[in-house]
C-alpha positions, 0 to 999 in steps of 0.5 A: 711433684709426685713422681718420687719423693713426694709420692712416697711421703704421701704413701708413708704418711697415710700408712702412719694414719695421717689424713693427707691432702696432696697438692699438685698442678697435675690432675693426672698425677693426683688421680693416679696417686689417689687410686693408689692411696684412696684415703687421701684428698687431692687439690689441683692448683698451680702453686706458682700462682699466689692467689690461686693457691690461696683460694684453693687452700682456703677451705681445706680444714686444719693442717697440723703438719706440712711438707713443702716438696714441690720443686723444679730444676732447670739445669744450664750454664749461668750464661744461658740463664733466662729471665723466664727460667729464673721466674719459673724456678723461684716461683715454685722452689721459693715463692710457692713454699713461702705462700703455702707456709704462710697459709698453714702457719696462720691457721696453726696460730689462729687455733693456737695449735702446735705444728711441724713444717718440713721443707725439701731443700737440697745439698745444692743449697750448701755446695755449688754444683755445675750448671745449677746456678739458679737452682742453687740460689733457690735452695739457698733461699729455702734454707734461709727461709727455714731458719727465719721461719723457725725463729718467728714461729718457734714461740708458737710451738711450730717447728720448721726444718729442711732436709737437704738430699744429694742425688736420690734414686727416684725413677728420674734420678736413675735415668739422669745418673745412669751414665757412669761418666756423669755419676762417678765424679759425683760418687767420688765426692760422697764418702758412702760411695752411693746415691740416696734412696727415696726411703732415706729421705722419707724417713727423715721427713717423717722424723722431723714431722714427729714428736721424736724431733720435738726439740729440733727446729731451724735445722737443715739436715743433709741426707748426702752420704757425707758429701758436704763433709768433704 
């Protein structure tokens, strides 16, 4: 969770003066992040566990801004998909996101406070990608959930949007897309002819959290160099 985009979102939010609570199931990653950003609070919990997440986040205090960044990808052909993989992907990419959003939204409404929620989705929600069948399905669910949440929570002055990146050059992204035989066919579908950088996603997330986007809700924002325009 905190190997790329999520880690940089935490760091940038802290730089902007936000009081940040980072949530992950990996205590090691949380500890290394807190060493780097001592001002943050950390919570270790398996977000796919509904009741454990409720308990872990029940007393963390008022939350005004939420970034649902936790995500899992298991890439395989449809005919190789197993029930376990379906449960794992939907458990993190959809179920966990719904649960945490519910926790934060209830608190915001109880306090009659405005809020902003950003879900980290993917271009895979809007385009079919090879060997991404279940992943595509989970991200399609994220986008649908984003729109429905915006409808329900809008009257309470709570905005809900998603960002939908293409391949992003995190450490894992650079490793996974270093082979030109794999990368070039994808790059040919991107009008800007490059993959995204982490900062380009972080900047979009911060914009959607901020009052500068105060009239934007229910939007799924591609950060894809034009991939979805082709």
